[in-house]
MARDO-885371 format. One line per field, with one value per residue: residue number from 1; residue in three letters; y, x, z of N, C-alpha, C, CB in turn. Coordinates in steps of 0.001 Angstrom, whole numbers, plus 524288, in hexadecimal, padded with zeros to 5 digits. Glycine has a CB too. Example, Ala and Ser with C-alpha at 12.3 -4.5 7.8 and 13.67 -1.06 7.14 Angstrom:
% MARDO-885371
nr	c(1:2)
rest	c(ALA:SER)
n.y	c(7E9C6:7F736)
n.x	c(83386:83232)
n.z	c(81E78:81BA8)
ca.y	c(7EE6C:7FBDC)
ca.x	c(8300C:83566)
ca.z	c(81E78:81BE4)
c.y	c(7F31C:8001E)
c.x	c(83390:83264)
c.z	c(81E78:81EBE)
cb.y	c(7EE87:7FDAA)
cb.x	c(82C2C:83704)
cb.z	c(82356:8165D)
//
This chain:
% MARDO-885371
nr	c(1:2:3:4:5:6:7:8:9:10:11:12:13:14:15:16:17:18:19:20:21:22:23:24:25:26:27:28:29:30:31:32:33:34:35:36:37:38:39:40:41:42:43:44:45:46:47:48:49:50:51:52:53:54:55:56:57:58:59:60:61:62:63:64:65:66:67:68:69:70:71:72:73:74:75:76:77:78:79:80:81:82:83:84:85:86:87:88:89:90:91:92:93:94:95:96:97:98:99:100:101:102:103:104:105:106:107:108:109:110:111:112:113:114:115:116:117:118:119:120:121:122:123:124:125:126:127:128:129:130:131:132:133:134:135:136:137:138:139:140:141:142:143:144:145:146:147:148:149:150:151:152:153:154:155:156:157:158:159:160:161:162:163:164:165:166:167:168:169:170:171:172:173:174:175:176:177:178:179:180:181:182:183:184:185:186:187:188:189:190:191:192:193:194:195:196:197:198:199:200:201:202:203:204:205:206:207:208:209:210:211:212:213:214:215:216:217:218:219:220:221:222:223:224:225)
rest	c(MET:PRO:LYS:ASN:ALA:ALA:ARG:PRO:HIS:ALA:SER:ALA:GLU:SER:ASN:ALA:ASP:GLY:ARG:PRO:ARG:GLY:ARG:ALA:ALA:ILE:ALA:ASP:ARG:ARG:ARG:ALA:GLU:LEU:LEU:GLU:ALA:THR:ARG:GLN:VAL:VAL:VAL:GLU:ARG:GLY:MET:ALA:SER:THR:ARG:VAL:THR:ASP:ILE:ALA:SER:ALA:THR:LYS:VAL:SER:GLY:GLY:LEU:ILE:HIS:TYR:HIS:PHE:ALA:THR:LYS:ASP:ASP:LEU:MET:ALA:GLU:MET:LEU:ARG:VAL:SER:SER:MET:GLU:GLU:GLN:GLN:GLN:LEU:ALA:ARG:MET:VAL:ASN:GLU:PRO:GLY:SER:ALA:LEU:ALA:ARG:LEU:ASP:LYS:VAL:LEU:ARG:HIS:TYR:LEU:PRO:LEU:VAL:PRO:GLY:ASP:ASP:GLN:SER:TRP:VAL:LEU:TRP:LEU:GLU:ALA:PHE:ALA:ALA:GLY:LEU:ARG:SER:PRO:VAL:LEU:ARG:GLU:ILE:LEU:ALA:GLU:LEU:GLU:ALA:ALA:TRP:ILE:ARG:SER:LEU:GLU:ARG:VAL:ILE:ARG:ASP:GLY:VAL:GLU:ALA:GLY:GLU:PHE:VAL:CYS:ALA:ASP:PRO:ALA:GLY:ALA:ALA:GLU:ARG:LEU:ASP:SER:LEU:LEU:ASP:GLY:LEU:LEU:ILE:ARG:ALA:THR:VAL:HIS:PRO:ASP:ALA:ILE:PRO:ARG:GLN:ARG:LEU:ILE:GLU:HIS:ALA:ARG:ILE:ALA:ALA:ALA:HIS:GLU:VAL:GLY:LEU:HIS:ARG:ASP:ALA:PHE:PRO:PRO:SER)
n.y	c(79422:78BDD:78F50:78D0A:78B93:78E4A:79A91:79D6F:7A0FC:7AE55:7AFC7:7A831:7AACE:7B01E:7BAB4:7BF2D:7BE0F:7B5DF:7B7C9:7B6CF:7BBBF:7C3C0:7BEC2:7B753:7BC4B:7C456:7BE97:7BA1B:7C309:7C660:7BE0F:7BF14:7C8E0:7C698:7BF4D:7C55F:7CCC5:7C624:7C304:7CC8E:7CE9B:7C60D:7C800:7D0F5:7CE0D:7C3D4:7B618:7AF37:7B602:7BAC5:7BCD3:7B910:7C12A:7C9AF:7CA0C:7CBA1:7D595:7DB2B:7DAA2:7DE67:7D81C:7CE2B:7C3E3:7BB39:7BBCD:7B9F1:7AF97:7AB36:7AA9F:7A56D:79AA2:79943:79FAA:79B09:7970A:7A06B:7A4D0:79D40:79DEB:7A83D:7A7A3:7A04E:7A594:7ADEE:7A84F:7A461:7ADBB:7B0C8:7A884:7A9FE:7B38B:7B098:7A98D:7B064:7B624:7AE55:7AB28:7B3C1:7BB5C:7BBA9:7B9E4:7AE30:7B07B:7BABE:7B8E9:7B1F8:7B87E:7BF9F:7B96C:7B702:7C10E:7C370:7BC97:7C05C:7C987:7D629:7DEA4:7DC16:7D58B:7DA94:7D684:7D28A:7C93C:7C195:7C228:7BE3B:7B3C5:7AFE9:7AFD3:7A835:79F8B:79D76:79B22:79292:78A60:7852B:78317:77B10:77DDD:78803:785CF:78007:78790:78E64:787AF:7864B:7905C:79188:789A6:78DEE:7969E:79173:78BCB:79421:798BF:7901D:78ED6:79804:796B8:78D66:790FC:797E9:79103:78B1F:792E8:794FC:79C66:79A25:79140:78618:77AD0:776B7:77BB4:77B07:778ED:781DD:78989:786FE:788EA:793A5:7977D:794DD:79B19:7A513:7A4FE:7A52D:7AEF3:7B5DD:7B457:7B7FD:7C26C:7C5D1:7C42F:7C8E4:7D3ED:7DC10:7D78B:7D4DA:7DAC8:7DBA0:7DB55:7D5E6:7CC3C:7C947:7C8AC:7C00A:7B840:7B8A5:7B5CE:7AB73:7A730:7A8A3:7A1EB:79860:79770:79784:7A110:7AD38:7B67C:7C07F:7BF93:7C1C3:7CD36:7D97A:7DCA8)
n.x	c(80D54:81057:819A9:816BF:80C57:7FF75:7F932:7ED0F:7E1BE:7DDD1:7D345:7D158:7D697:7D7AD:7D532:7DC0C:7D4B4:7CEE0:7C75B:7C339:7CA74:7CCAD:7C7F4:7C138:7BD17:7B79B:7B01A:7AAD1:7A6AE:7A008:798DE:79473:78FAB:78842:7821C:77E13:77879:7713C:76BB2:766EA:760B8:759F7:75466:74F28:7499B:7464D:748E5:745A8:7438D:74CD8:756C9:76266:76594:761B2:76840:771A4:76FD3:76EFE:7790C:77EA8:783F6:786C8:77DDF:78361:78C7B:78884:78537:78ED3:7929E:78A74:783EE:77930:76CC0:767F6:7709B:7754B:76D89:76D2E:77757:7775A:76FC9:774A9:77DA7:778C4:773CE:77C74:780A4:7788E:778C2:78293:78111:77986:77F82:786A3:78000:77C50:78561:78935:78CF1:7856C:778D2:77106:76696:766C6:76BDF:764E8:75C43:76080:761FA:7578F:75393:759C7:75616:74C63:74678:74C47:746ED:73A96:736F2:73E71:74841:7530F:758C9:751CD:74A0F:74FBD:7516E:74751:744B9:74BCB:747F8:73EB4:742B6:74890:741BD:741CA:74BEB:75600:7603A:75F74:758C4:75F56:766AF:76025:75CD9:76628:767BE:75EDB:760C7:76981:76550:75ED0:7664E:76BB3:76438:76281:76C70:76DB5:76584:7689C:771E7:76D87:76806:7703F:77551:76E5B:766ED:75E29:7533E:75142:74D69:74E9B:755FB:757F1:74E1C:748D6:74E40:74B8B:740B2:74065:74596:73E7C:735EF:73A63:73C5C:731FA:72EA9:73574:732BC:7287E:72A72:7305E:72A4F:720E7:722BA:71DC6:71763:71AB0:7224D:73078:73405:72C30:72D31:736DF:733E6:72CFA:73446:73AF7:7344B:731F3:73C1D:73EE6:737E6:73BBF:74570:743B7:741DC:73C5B:73593:738EA:74358:748DE:74DDE:746C2:73CA8)
n.z	c(C0729:BFC7A:BF28E:BE857:BE8E9:BE4E8:BE67B:BECEB:BE570:BE3F6:BE64B:BED8B:BF658:C0369:C0C5E:C17E4:C1FB6:C1C76:C1503:C07B6:BFC9F:BF148:BE52F:BE957:BF20D:BED4E:BE7E3:BF059:BF514:BED20:BECA4:BF696:BF58A:BEDD8:BF31E:BFB53:BF599:BF10C:BF9E6:BFCAF:BF3DD:BF3F7:BFD37:BFA24:BF0FD:BF1E5:BF275:BEA7D:BE25E:BE020:BD6F1:BD00C:BC9D0:BCF53:BD7F1:BD2FC:BCF08:BD860:BDC32:BD42E:BCCF2:BC35E:BBFA2:BBCC8:BC2D5:BCCB2:BCB5F:BCA23:BD42E:BD942:BD575:BD36C:BD589:BDE21:BE382:BE674:BECFA:BF4E6:BF914:BFCA1:C0499:C0AE6:C0E57:C1389:C1B67:C2103:C24CD:C2B60:C3292:C3714:C3C1D:C4367:C495B:C4DEF:C5496:C5B4F:C604E:C655F:C70E0:C7CEA:C8331:C81CF:C8064:C7C5D:C72EA:C6E20:C6CE1:C65E8:C5CF9:C5AAC:C583A:C4FCE:C4860:C4548:C3C6E:C3AFD:C36C9:C344F:C28C7:C230A:C23D1:C1DF5:C1E5C:C21EC:C1A67:C1226:C15B9:C165C:C0BDE:C08EE:C0E5F:C08E9:BFED6:C017E:C0236:BF8F4:BF6CF:BF9B7:BFC81:C0097:C08DC:C0F36:C1246:C17CB:C1FB4:C2532:C2926:C2F61:C36AE:C3B71:C4099:C47DE:C4D75:C51F1:C5898:C5F14:C6376:C6992:C709D:C7599:C7A2F:C814D:C87CB:C8C09:C9179:C9916:C9752:C914B:C90CE:C8A8E:C84F4:C7B25:C72EF:C6813:C6397:C6712:C6199:C574D:C577F:C59C0:C5101:C4929:C4C0A:C4AC1:C4002:C3C4E:C4037:C3AFE:C308B:C305A:C332E:C2ACB:C21D8:C2492:C2880:C2DEB:C34FC:C3EF3:C48BC:C4A01:C545C:C595B:C54A5:C58D7:C632E:C6319:C6088:C6941:C717D:C6EB6:C6EE7:C7964:C7E30:C7A69:C7F50:C89D1:C8F09:C93B5:C8BDB:C8E88:C9073:C878A:C80C3:C81F2:C78B2)
ca.y	c(791FD:78A77:79337:78BAA:78ADA:79274:79DB5:79D31:7A530:7B2CA:7AF56:7A461:7ACCE:7B2BD:7BE97:7BD25:7BCC1:7B168:7B93F:7B646:7C0AC:7C339:7BD7A:7B470:7C021:7C70C:7BAEF:7B99E:7C7DC:7C66E:7BA58:7C163:7CD01:7C417:7BCE6:7C98A:7CEE7:7C236:7C363:7D150:7CE14:7C247:7CAAE:7D4B9:7CBCE:7BE82:7B24D:7AD11:7BA14:7BCAC:7BAA0:7BA3B:7C667:7CD8C:7CA56:7CE0D:7DB22:7DD75:7DAC9:7E0B6:7D468:7CB03:7BED3:7B76D:7BBDB:7B744:7A9FE:7A982:7A95A:7A1FC:79825:79A07:7A300:797F0:796F8:7A59E:7A559:799C1:7A004:7ACF3:7A600:79D9E:7A9A6:7B0AD:7A4CE:7A440:7B2BA:7B093:7A4D8:7AC7B:7B772:7ADB1:7A771:7B4B1:7B768:7AA08:7AA96:7B891:7BB20:7BD56:7B5C5:7AB3D:7B34C:7BF21:7B6D2:7AFEC:7BCEC:7C1E1:7B5FE:7B7C4:7C624:7C338:7B979:7C33C:7CDFA:7DB56:7E18A:7D826:7D638:7DD5A:7D40F:7CFFD:7C3E6:7BE00:7C1F5:7BA92:7AE5D:7AE46:7AE79:7A33E:79B5D:79C27:79898:78DA2:7863C:78259:782AE:77832:780B3:78C48:7836E:77E8B:78C63:79036:78417:78777:79536:79072:786A3:79185:79998:78E0B:78AC7:798DC:79916:78BD2:78FDB:79BFE:7946B:789C5:7942A:799EC:78CAD:789D4:7973A:79590:7A0A8:79802:78BF6:78406:77544:77538:7804E:77A4C:779A9:78760:78C7E:785F7:78B9B:79945:7987F:794A5:79FCC:7A992:7A4A5:7A702:7B48C:7B8F3:7B40A:7BBAA:7C7C4:7C72E:7C442:7CC99:7D742:7DF93:7D482:7D472:7DDAB:7D85B:7DA98:7D1C7:7C761:7C806:7C718:7BA9D:7B4DA:7B87D:7B2BA:7A5F3:7A59F:7A857:79D07:793E3:7970E:79796:7A64D:7B0BE:7BA43:7C519:7BEB6:7C467:7D2ED:7DBA5:7DDC1)
ca.x	c(80B71:8149E:81A71:81421:806B3:7FC4B:7F639:7E777:7DF9C:7DC4E:7CDE0:7D10E:7D976:7D489:7D7C5:7DDD0:7D02F:7CC21:7C3A4:7C569:7CBB2:7CD09:7C325:7BDA7:7BA5C:7B3DF:7ABCB:7A7D2:7A3A7:79BDE:794E5:791B9:78C4E:783E6:77EB6:77B46:774A9:76D15:7687A:763C0:75CCF:7560E:75119:74BE2:7466C:744A7:74C88:743A6:7438B:75222:7597B:767FE:76623:760BE:76D00:77594:76EA2:77020:77EB6:780FC:78777:783FF:77BF3:7878C:7900A:785D5:78561:7943D:79326:7863A:78238:7739E:76A15:76729:77593:77601:769E0:76ECC:77C06:775C6:76D3C:77880:780D8:77560:77308:7813D:780FD:774B3:77A9D:786ED:77EDA:77727:783B0:788BC:77C48:77C02:78A58:78AEE:78C4D:78058:7756F:76E19:761B5:767E2:76D12:7600D:75915:762EE:760C7:75205:752DA:75C68:752E2:747CA:747E6:74CB8:7427B:73744:735F0:742A8:74D2A:754A5:75AA8:74D6A:7479C:752EF:750A9:7420D:74533:74E9E:74478:73B22:745BF:74A8C:73DE3:742E5:75190:758AC:764EE:75DC7:756AD:763C9:768CF:75C53:75CF7:76AE4:766EB:75AFA:7637B:76CFB:76200:75D22:76AFF:76CF5:76074:76384:77160:76CDA:7622B:76BD9:7755C:76A6D:766EB:7751A:7769E:76A44:76358:7596D:75182:74F29:74ED6:74F62:757C0:7576A:7489C:74791:75079:74858:73BAB:7414D:746E7:7399F:732ED:73CF5:73B44:72CAB:72E63:73820:72FB2:72426:72C7D:7326A:72610:71CEE:725C5:71A88:713E5:71C8F:7273B:734F5:7346F:7288A:72FB3:73AD3:73123:72B3E:738DE:73CEE:730A8:732CC:7414A:73EB8:7352F:73F17:74A10:74231:7422F:737EF:73695:73B97:74906:74B08:74DA5:741A2:73BE5)
ca.z	c(C022B:BF8F3:BEE79:BE383:BE9B5:BE29F:BEA29:BEBE6:BE23C:BE72E:BE816:BF1C5:BFACC:C0766:C0F8C:C1CEE:C22F6:C1A48:C10F6:C0278:BF9FE:BEBB1:BE259:BECC9:BF546:BE9E6:BE6E8:BF52E:BF5BB:BE938:BEE5E:BFB13:BF37C:BEB23:BF6FD:BFE0E:BF1E8:BF099:BFE93:BFC5F:BEFB2:BF5C4:C0109:BF75C:BECD0:BF301:BF042:BE591:BDE50:BDF29:BD267:BCFDD:BC77A:BD374:BDB1F:BCFA4:BCEDB:BDD80:BDCFC:BCF79:BCA63:BBF8A:BC162:BBBF1:BC752:BD0FA:BCA55:BCAE6:BD9B8:BDAE5:BD09B:BD28E:BD95B:BE2DC:BE653:BE8B5:BF153:BF91E:BFB94:BFF79:C0971:C0E27:C10CA:C1738:C1FD2:C2418:C278E:C2F99:C368A:C39D3:C3F9B:C47B0:C4CA5:C511B:C58B5:C5F09:C6314:C67E4:C7690:C7EE1:C852B:C7DE0:C7F6C:C78E3:C6DBB:C6BEC:C6B39:C614B:C5893:C5968:C55AC:C4ABB:C44C4:C4382:C3917:C3D6D:C34B6:C31DA:C2337:C205F:C253F:C1922:C1F27:C224F:C153A:C0F25:C1758:C14DA:C0657:C089C:C101F:C049B:BFAB7:C037A:C0187:BF413:BF5FA:BFDE8:BFE30:C0406:C0DA9:C1280:C1490:C1BA1:C2428:C282E:C2C04:C337C:C3AB8:C3E41:C4432:C4C1F:C50AC:C54EB:C5CD9:C62B9:C663D:C6D8F:C74A7:C78A5:C7D71:C85A4:C8B60:C8EC1:C94FF:C9D01:C95EA:C8EF5:C91F6:C85A4:C8495:C75A6:C7005:C6268:C6250:C67EE:C5D38:C52A2:C580F:C5937:C4B8F:C4622:C4D4B:C4855:C3A63:C3B64:C413C:C36FE:C2BB8:C30E4:C333B:C25A7:C1E02:C266D:C2C0A:C3109:C3854:C4455:C4979:C4B5D:C59F9:C5AE0:C52F8:C5CC5:C67F1:C6258:C60C1:C6E9E:C74AB:C6D65:C70B8:C7F17:C7F76:C7929:C82B1:C8F4B:C913F:C92EF:C87B4:C90A6:C9096:C82F3:C8126:C80B5:C732F)
c.y	c(79088:78E54:791F5:78AE6:78F74:79556:79D2C:7A1CB:7A985:7B22F:7AB81:7A652:7AF8C:7B6E4:7BC22:7BB8A:7B85A:7B2BD:7B8A5:7BB94:7BFA4:7C1E9:7BA79:7B833:7C30C:7C399:7BA59:7BE71:7C7FE:7C2B2:7BC9D:7C5AB:7CAB9:7C1AE:7C0FE:7CBFB:7CB1F:7C27F:7C821:7D0D1:7CA47:7C4D8:7CE5F:7D223:7C67D:7BAAA:7B04D:7B0FF:7BC1B:7B9D1:7BC00:7BFA4:7CAAF:7CE50:7CCE3:7D3F0:7DDCA:7DE12:7DD1D:7DD31:7D14C:7C5FD:7BAA3:7B736:7B920:7B162:7A7D3:7A7C3:7A55C:79FB4:79944:79DCF:7A002:7979E:79C28:7A652:7A20C:79BEA:7A4EC:7AB7D:7A342:7A195:7ACA1:7AD68:7A4A9:7A94E:7B2C9:7AD01:7A71C:7B090:7B4DF:7ABAA:7ABB2:7B602:7B33D:7A9C5:7AF87:7B829:7BD0C:7B8BB:7B2F3:7AE08:7B7CB:7BD3A:7B492:7B459:7BF6B:7BE96:7B6AC:7BCDB:7C645:7C073:7BCC4:7C823:7D315:7DEC9:7DD95:7D969:7D8B9:7DB43:7D0C0:7CA5D:7C016:7BDCA:7BE0C:7B4ED:7AC76:7ACE6:7A926:79EAC:799A3:79933:79334:7891F:782D1:781B0:77FDA:77B1D:7850D:78A25:781F6:7834E:78E67:78CBF:7851C:78C60:79461:78D74:78A1B:794D2:79635:78CD0:78F76:7997A:794DB:78CD3:793CE:799CE:790A0:78CC3:79636:795C0:78B68:78E03:797FC:79A05:79E90:792A6:789F1:77E70:773A4:77A01:77FCA:77B2A:77F4F:78AAF:78BC2:788D8:79175:79AB8:79884:7996F:7A48F:7A996:7A6CD:7ACE0:7B7B2:7B8C0:7B7EC:7C148:7C97A:7C7B4:7C83E:7D05E:7DAD6:7DCB1:7D49A:7D74B:7DA04:7D75F:7D65D:7CC70:7C597:7C628:7C176:7B6DE:7B455:7B544:7ACE8:7A402:7A50B:7A349:7984F:79335:797D5:79CCF:7A918:7B498:7BEED:7C462:7C149:7CA51:7D4E6:7DCF0:7E38C)
c.x	c(81017:814E9:8174C:80E37:803C2:7F964:7F06E:7E5CD:7DDAE:7D6D2:7CD54:7D3CD:7D5CE:7D7C8:7D94C:7D93C:7CCF1:7C845:7C619:7C68E:7CC16:7C7D1:7BF45:7BA80:7B64A:7AF1C:7A85D:7A46C:79F17:79776:791BC:78DFA:7877F:78013:77B91:77726:77019:7696F:764D8:75F6F:7587F:75256:74D4D:747FB:7440F:7482F:74AB1:74404:748F3:7549F:75F48:768DA:7651E:765A0:77160:774BB:7700F:775F5:781A2:78534:7842F:781F2:78014:78B54:78D90:78621:78AF5:7950D:78F20:783B6:77C80:7716F:76947:76C23:77683:7727A:76B93:77390:77AC8:77345:77104:77BEB:77DA2:77475:777D8:781F0:77D44:7768F:77F2D:78501:77C4A:77B50:78604:7850F:77C35:780E0:78C20:78A22:786E6:77D1F:772C6:76906:76295:76901:7683D:75CA7:75B51:761D3:75B14:75135:75573:7590A:74E9B:74954:74839:74829:73F06:73615:73A5D:74803:74EFA:75653:75619:74A46:74A8C:751B4:74B23:741E9:747D3:74B2E:740E0:73E0D:747A4:746B6:73F23:748B4:75426:75D77:76377:75B8F:75B12:76622:76532:75C56:761B9:76A35:7630F:75D81:76710:769E9:76076:761B7:76C42:7694C:7617E:76868:77085:76977:7654F:76F9D:7726B:7691E:76BC3:776A1:77296:76685:75E11:75828:74ECE:75110:75035:7510E:75721:751C3:746F5:74989:74D43:74322:73C51:74286:741FC:73641:73537:73C21:735D6:72C23:730E8:73535:72B2F:72614:72E53:72E0E:721DE:71F75:72283:7172A:71590:721C9:72BA8:7353F:730B2:72A95:733B0:7383E:72F30:72FD9:73AE9:7395E:7317C:73807:7415C:73C13:738B9:74393:748C0:742A6:73CF0:73965:739BA:74171:74BAF:74ABB:74831:7414B:73CE9)
c.z	c(BFEC6:BF47C:BE999:BE417:BE770:BE6E2:BE8F1:BE888:BE5C9:BE95C:BEC99:BF6A5:BFE91:C0A07:C14BD:C2061:C20AE:C160E:C0B94:C001B:BF428:BE94A:BE5B0:BF029:BF219:BE8E7:BEBBC:BF612:BF1F1:BEACA:BF2E3:BF953:BF0CF:BEF0B:BF9FA:BFA83:BF142:BF540:BFE4E:BF846:BF158:BF9A9:BFE48:BF3B1:BEE1D:BF032:BEAF3:BE123:BDCFB:BDA96:BD2B7:BCD93:BCB81:BD6CB:BD800:BCF66:BD404:BDE6F:BD85E:BCD22:BC680:BC1FF:BC0C1:BC080:BCBFE:BD037:BCA8D:BD089:BDB95:BD600:BCF61:BD693:BDE73:BE61B:BE91D:BED7B:BF5F9:BFBF9:BFEB7:C04A9:C0D1C:C1111:C14D3:C1C19:C2350:C272C:C2C36:C33F5:C39A2:C3DB3:C4453:C4B7A:C5019:C559B:C5CED:C6274:C65DB:C6DCB:C782E:C80A4:C80B3:C7C87:C7B9D:C735E:C6B19:C69E9:C6649:C5C6F:C56EA:C565E:C5052:C46AF:C424B:C4084:C3C1D:C3BCF:C31F2:C2C2D:C203B:C21EB:C20A4:C19F2:C1F5B:C1D46:C11D7:C10A0:C1635:C0F10:C05C0:C0A5A:C0BB7:C004C:BFC68:C0300:BFCCF:BF307:BFA82:BFFF8:C01F1:C091D:C115E:C1531:C18D6:C2079:C2796:C2B6B:C3077:C37FA:C3DF4:C4228:C48DF:C4FB8:C5417:C5989:C60F2:C65F1:C6AA8:C71FA:C7807:C7C2D:C8231:C899D:C8E99:C92B0:C994F:C9BE6:C9413:C9146:C8D0F:C8505:C7F0C:C7273:C6A23:C60B9:C62F2:C6368:C5844:C52E9:C5769:C5393:C482F:C4722:C4A8B:C4274:C3934:C3C2A:C3CDF:C31CB:C2BF8:C3097:C2DDF:C21A5:C1F75:C2A56:C2F7F:C3504:C3E07:C44E5:C4B26:C513D:C5BF0:C591D:C5707:C61C8:C678F:C62EF:C6657:C722D:C73AD:C6F7A:C76AD:C80D5:C7E9B:C7D04:C8876:C91F8:C90B0:C8EAB:C89B1:C9118:C8BF0:C83C3:C7FE9:C7AE3:C720D)
cb.y	c(795FA:784E3:793A1:786D0:78A37:79040:7A380:79D1F:7A32F:7B7CA:7ADAC:79F39:7B082:7AED2:7C366:7C135:7C180:7AEA2:7BEDE:7B33B:7C31A:7BF26:7BA56:7B096:7C3FC:7C896:7B592:7B8C9:7CCAE:7C4F1:7B525:7C39B:7D074:7BFE2:7B99E:7CDC0:7D004:7BCB2:7C3B3:7D603:7CC30:7BD7A:7CDBA:7D86F:7CB51:7BDAC:7ADC0:7AB52:7BE90:7BC0B:7BCAF:7B616:7C70B:7CBD8:7C4D5:7CBAF:7DBF9:7DA1F:7D55E:7E614:7D0B3:7C9BD:7BD51:7B8B2:7C180:7B90A:7A8DA:7ADF2:7AE44:7A4F7:7924D:794CD:7A4F2:79273:795CD:7A9E4:7A3CB:7944B:7A135:7B042:7A26F:799F4:7AD71:7B209:79F50:7A352:7B74E:7AEB7:79FB0:7AEFE:7BAD5:7A924:7A4F5:7B991:7B814:7A4DF:7A8EA:7BD57:7BE62:7C063:7B7FE:7A5A9:7B55D:7C253:7B2A5:7ACB4:7C0FB:7C26C:7B03C:7B7CE:7CA85:7C075:7B4CD:7C4AC:7CE8C:7DDF6:7E617:7D79B:7D95E:7E32A:7D0B2:7D2FB:7C386:7BF8E:7C778:7BBB4:7ADC8:7B29B:7B2B5:7A377:79D2A:7A12B:79BFF:78E43:78891:78528:7881C:772D1:782F5:78FBA:77E91:77BC3:790A0:7905B:77E65:78812:79986:78D4E:78232:79517:79BA2:788F6:78973:79DB3:7989C:786A9:791EA:7A0E1:79196:78616:798BE:79C55:787C8:7890E:79C3A:79659:7A417:7979B:78BC9:78776:771E4:772C9:78160:774C6:77631:78952:78AD4:7800F:78A67:79B05:79466:78FAE:7A0B2:7A990:79EEC:7A432:7B5D1:7B6FF:7AE6A:7BAC1:7C83B:7C31A:7BED3:7C9A5:7DA81:7E2C5:7CEED:7CEA1:7E207:7DAE7:7DFB5:7D2D1:7C81B:7CCC8:7CAC8:7B9EC:7B6F6:7BE09:7B445:7A52B:7A99F:7AD1C:79C79:79476:79B0F:793D3:7A978:7B3A6:7BC22:7C66D:7B8D4:7C2C3:7D576:7E091:7DC36)
cb.x	c(807DA:813EE:8202F:81682:80564:7F86F:7F7F0:7E45C:7DB25:7DCAB:7CA60:7D367:7DDC5:7D270:7D43B:7E122:7CCCB:7C967:7C1BD:7C1B2:7D0E1:7D0F7:7C46A:7C0B7:7BE3B:7B67A:7ADEC:7AB80:7A723:79E0D:79770:795AB:78F56:785EC:781EA:77F1C:77740:76F69:76BF0:76738:75F6A:758B9:7547A:74F44:749A3:73EF1:74D3F:73E03:74032:7557F:7570C:76AF4:7625D:75C1C:76EAC:7756C:768D7:76DC5:780B9:7834F:78A44:7878E:7770D:78A7A:79189:78015:782FB:7981E:792AE:7821D:78312:770B1:764C3:7654B:77A19:774DB:7645E:76FFD:78033:771F7:768A7:77BED:7830A:77027:771B8:785F7:77FC2:76F63:77C3C:78AAC:77AE4:773E7:787FA:789A7:776D9:77B3F:78E7B:787F4:7908B:77D69:7715F:76CF2:75F69:76C82:7714A:75D0F:758B6:768D0:761E3:74EB1:7550D:761AF:75075:74455:743FD:751F0:7443F:73239:73131:74258:74C96:758FE:75DE5:749EB:7478B:758BF:751D6:73E09:74854:75397:7413A:73895:74A66:74C10:73875:7406C:75400:75A4E:767E7:759B0:75360:767FA:76993:756D8:75CF9:76F92:764F5:7564C:7669F:76FE8:75D0E:75AC0:76FBF:76CAA:75ADC:7640D:7759B:76A47:75D70:76EED:777A8:7657C:76512:7797E:77727:76CAC:765C6:75A08:74DC5:750D8:74A6A:74A48:75D5A:75941:7453D:749EC:75623:74763:73937:745C5:74ACE:7368C:732CD:742CD:73BB5:728EE:730FF:73DBD:72DA2:72141:730F0:73659:723A0:71831:7296E:71714:713A3:71D1E:72682:73A04:7335D:72312:7325A:73E4F:72C87:728AC:73D30:73D78:72AEC:7328A:7456C:73BD2:73035:74145:74E1E:74551:7468F:7366D:73172:73969:74A43:7480F:751A3:7408D:73655)
cb.z	c(BFF46:BF6D5:BED1A:BE15F:BEF94:BDE93:BE9F5:BF10A:BDEAB:BE40C:BE39E:BF00F:BF906:C0B76:C105F:C1FBD:C23B3:C1E72:C11C5:BFEF3:BFC21:BEA4B:BDD85:BF046:BF7AE:BE4A7:BE53D:BF9D8:BF4EC:BE3CB:BF001:BFF05:BEFA9:BE75A:BFAC6:BFFFA:BEC8E:BF024:C0374:BFB1D:BEA90:BF844:C04FF:BF44F:BE800:BF169:BF401:BE63A:BE004:BE40C:BCD33:BCCA2:BC2D3:BD6EA:BDCFE:BCA1C:BCD9F:BE1CB:BDE05:BD0BD:BCE7A:BBAEA:BBE65:BB6FE:BC8C5:BD159:BC504:BC97B:BDCF0:BDE53:BD0EB:BD2C8:BD72D:BE173:BE290:BE498:BEF9D:BF6F6:BF77D:BFC2F:C083F:C0AC9:C0CA2:C14A4:C1DE9:C208F:C23D4:C2D86:C33FF:C35ED:C3CB2:C458E:C4943:C4DB5:C5671:C5C2B:C5F57:C65AB:C7949:C7AC1:C88EB:C7FD3:C8492:C7AF3:C6E1E:C7000:C6F9D:C621E:C5A04:C5E71:C591A:C4B3C:C479E:C4823:C34B1:C3BF1:C30EA:C34D8:C227E:C218D:C2A4E:C16A4:C242E:C26CA:C129A:C1001:C1D1C:C1613:C0360:C0BF5:C14D6:C0259:BF92E:C0906:C00F5:BEF88:BF546:BFBF5:BF972:C0147:C0C5F:C0F3B:C1050:C1938:C2245:C248A:C2856:C3140:C3843:C3A63:C415B:C49F4:C4D2F:C516B:C5AB9:C5FC4:C6263:C6B25:C7227:C74FA:C7A46:C83A4:C8854:C8AD8:C91EC:CA238:C91A4:C8900:C96E0:C80DA:C8695:C7354:C7142:C60C7:C65B3:C6D1D:C5C3D:C5203:C5D62:C5CCA:C498D:C4775:C533B:C4992:C3877:C3EF5:C4668:C3644:C2ACD:C360E:C3719:C23DA:C1D86:C2900:C28F0:C2D7D:C3671:C45FA:C4D93:C497B:C5CC4:C5888:C4D9B:C5DE0:C68FE:C5CE6:C5D2F:C70C5:C7378:C677B:C6EF7:C815F:C7C27:C73B4:C8108:C9226:C8E92:C981B:C8556:C95E9:C90A7:C7DDF:C7D74:C8408:C717E)
//
């Protein structure tokens, strides 16, 4: 660096691993805390009923500080969903790219989609809230569309891998992925809204039967329930 060159401000500097330090790191941590608190409050209260004051109370900060980071409640909600979507997409990518047979990876994606405890899976409660809000928000619809596309791509990728490896027989992996995604959406909505109507293991069984049909296998090819 030339002797007369100004050093970057502390908030713009990074650690050796690329993470910001100083005031930038504090701001990033605060934003992350606000986004996580927003997610929790939305799951508990619903997106329409959540107020900035509720998030301020949950994080023990002022509403003014929240508005310093996010100009409006809509901005805060959109960013929370955007971050949640990216986390979900990263998790999907790890499952799709991990070693193992295409059948094992397909089964893992199916089981990941369905709630661990019907009616008590916070991630799906959050997304059902987002679906309702997205009817009137173009920004939220865009985020939801990106996440839906990621799910379909993941299913299609695993099915194509299985076809290429000779594990599956499927003339239209893209169509199969879209049909499976639609079925899973319907199953998770029912499981979340009516948790006592159908056990999780039966949800998985429905998904496995449909998936087996799409990829030219007998249901018994999947692990036993």
